[in-house]
C-alpha positions, 0 to 999 in steps of 0.5 A: 861027469863027462868033464871028469872022464874026458878032456875039454879039448877032446869034447870040443873037437867032437862037437867042432867047437873051439876051446875059447868058444866053450869058455866064452859060453861058460863065462856068459852064463851058458845062454840057451840061444847058444846051446846045442839043440838037437831038434834044430840040428836035425831040422837044418840037416833035413832041409839041406839034404833035400836041396844042397844048393841052399845057403844060410838065407834060403835055409832060414826062409824054408824052415820058417815057411815049413815049420813056422820057426824063425831062426837067425842067420847066425844060428843057421850058420852055427849049425851049418858049421857043426854039420860041415856043410856050406852054401855055394859061393858064386864067382865074382865078376869083373866090373867095367866102366861106363861108355856110351855107344849106339843111339839106343837109350839106357831107359832103366839106368839101373832102376830095377824096380817094377810095380806090376808084371810086364813093366820091365824085362831084362834079357841076355844070353849065356853059354852052357858047356856040354860034352858035345859043344857049347849051348846058348841060352837066351832068357827074359826075367820080369823085374816085378817078381823076378820070374823067368817069363821066357827062354830058348836054347840053341847050339847057335848064338844068332838072331834067331835065338833072341827073336824066338825068345822074345816072340814066345814072351810076347805071345804069352804076356801083355806087353803094353807099356813094356820096356825090355833091357839088354846089353849091346850084343849084336843080336840086341841091336840088330834091325830084326830085333828093333823091328820086333820091338817096335811092331809090338810097342815095346820100349827098347833099352840097352846098357852102356857099353862094357857095363854089365852092372846095367843088366844085373837082374838077368846076369844074376839069374844066370849066375844062380842057374850055373852055381846051383845047377850047371856046375853041379852036373859035370858031364851032360850032352846037349839034350841033357843040358836042355832038361837041366835048364827046363827043370831048374827054371821050373824050380826057380819060378815055383819053389825057390824062395827069395828075400826080395819077394817077402820070402816067397817064390816068384809065382807066389809073390805075383799071385799075392800082389795081384790077388 
């Protein structure tokens, strides 16, 4: 018997289990749902090794989709501890107070629900630091299926960056009855931007000044992009950053499962709902 040959402390250290946890399991009658399952262990390890950006929820969704096995978040977490792996933790952003500014209305008022594609878009700009300087990425997110409908990257943070992104989105989508929401950056309140929206019958909406929570959808995407892609690649130049962004957006739209989308990818969800 192992318990006669090895001490409980040693065995607990090997399987990375606390002594108290072991005795809790013994006293609770050795329930099977808390026992070690090698198949589950290997399955979680295999899926995590395929994409180390995954956390508890995405591992659970992918295992359910690929193997048809429904595990709980607690089970995933327990095996992740055994494997000594963890999800990427995003940095928390500061919250700012609401202050009204400009004469452009906030049409969304944090209602980020959409019943069809091209009903509500969220747009913004983010920074990407490369070894050759800063790159600026402008992207548009559709609030219906969380997909990125258009993006453009440049070494200049100017009106052209935003106008090019919006024009590309307009060319590829039906924008009738569309509302596009942004913060109050000068590119999104410029005369050229207002004219572009007006000429295409697009409703112009902006956040309250200093309230980043009013434009959470696209901010959330940028946070995901950086934590799951940019920050994992320490050294890259401008062209390499463009390839990283291109590859990640393709992955995000086609392969990254989301809880809010019935555990489907953005494009899978769109196809399902519009079928």
